[in-house]
C-alpha positions in Angstrom: 66.6 -116.4 91.3 64.0 -118.1 93.3 60.7 -119.7 92.3 58.2 -119.1 95.1 55.1 -120.6 93.4 54.4 -123.0 96.2 54.9 -120.4 99.0 51.4 -121.0 100.4 51.3 -124.8 100.1 53.2 -125.8 103.2 52.9 -128.8 105.6 53.6 -129.6 109.2 53.8 -126.0 110.4 56.5 -125.1 107.9 56.8 -121.4 107.1 57.9 -119.9 103.8 60.8 -117.5 104.0 61.3 -115.5 100.8 64.9 -115.3 99.8 64.5 -111.5 99.2 63.5 -111.1 102.9 66.8 -112.4 104.2 69.2 -109.5 105.2 71.4 -108.5 102.3 69.5 -110.5 99.7 66.9 -108.0 98.5 69.2 -106.3 96.0 70.4 -109.7 94.7 67.2 -111.7 94.3 64.8 -112.2 91.4 61.6 -113.6 92.8 59.3 -115.5 90.4 55.7 -116.4 91.2 52.3 -116.9 89.6 48.7 -117.5 90.4 48.7 -121.0 88.9 49.2 -123.3 91.8 47.8 -121.2 94.7 44.6 -120.4 92.9 44.3 -123.7 90.8 44.6 -121.7 87.6 47.4 -123.6 85.9 46.3 -123.0 82.3 46.2 -119.2 82.7 49.9 -118.6 82.8 49.7 -115.3 84.7 52.9 -114.7 86.7 55.4 -112.1 87.7 59.0 -111.4 88.6 60.0 -109.0 91.3 63.6 -107.8 91.3 65.6 -104.7 92.0 65.7 -102.3 89.0 69.3 -103.1 88.1 68.2 -106.7 87.4 65.0 -106.0 85.6 66.4 -104.3 82.5 67.5 -107.7 81.2 64.3 -109.4 82.3 62.2 -106.9 80.4 64.2 -107.4 77.2 63.8 -111.2 77.4 60.1 -110.8 78.3 59.5 -108.6 75.3 60.8 -111.2 72.8 59.9 -114.5 74.4 56.4 -114.2 75.9 52.9 -113.2 74.9 51.0 -111.1 77.4 48.2 -112.7 79.3 44.7 -111.5 78.3 43.5 -108.5 80.2 40.5 -110.3 81.9 43.0 -112.9 83.3 45.2 -110.2 84.7 42.3 -108.5 86.3 41.2 -111.8 87.8 44.7 -112.4 89.1 44.8 -109.0 90.8 41.5 -109.7 92.4 42.7 -113.1 93.7 45.8 -111.6 95.2 43.5 -109.3 97.3 41.4 -112.1 98.9 41.3 -112.7 102.6 44.5 -114.2 104.0 42.5 -117.0 105.6 42.3 -118.6 102.1 46.0 -119.6 102.3 45.6 -121.4 105.6 42.6 -123.3 104.2 44.5 -124.1 101.1 47.4 -125.6 103.0 45.1 -127.6 105.3 43.3 -129.1 102.3 46.5 -130.1 100.6 47.8 -131.6 103.9 44.6 -133.6 104.3 45.0 -135.0 100.8 48.7 -135.8 101.5 47.8 -137.6 104.7 45.1 -139.6 102.9 47.5 -140.8 100.2 50.2 -141.5 102.8 48.0 -143.9 104.6 47.3 -145.9 101.4 
């Protein structure tokens, strides 16, 4: 299981490599992510898990009993956010790096 919520917030030229993209890991990996950090929507609690079907049966059972679905408008907004121009992610990382450098100098 891997939490990739910070996949777009990287510094110093670092590159995110999803565990599921590593040869032989796709059928063994549950990838968890959300819109909260990348889109500054921490209160929305809209997220997802991506996994091979043989692993999702248990995930769906737990989900049915432990969570409440996000309101439909928030789900639609999340879907829209996920389709925005890829340049957004570079700008986001640059802004965070600039802030990090500012606080590092202090």
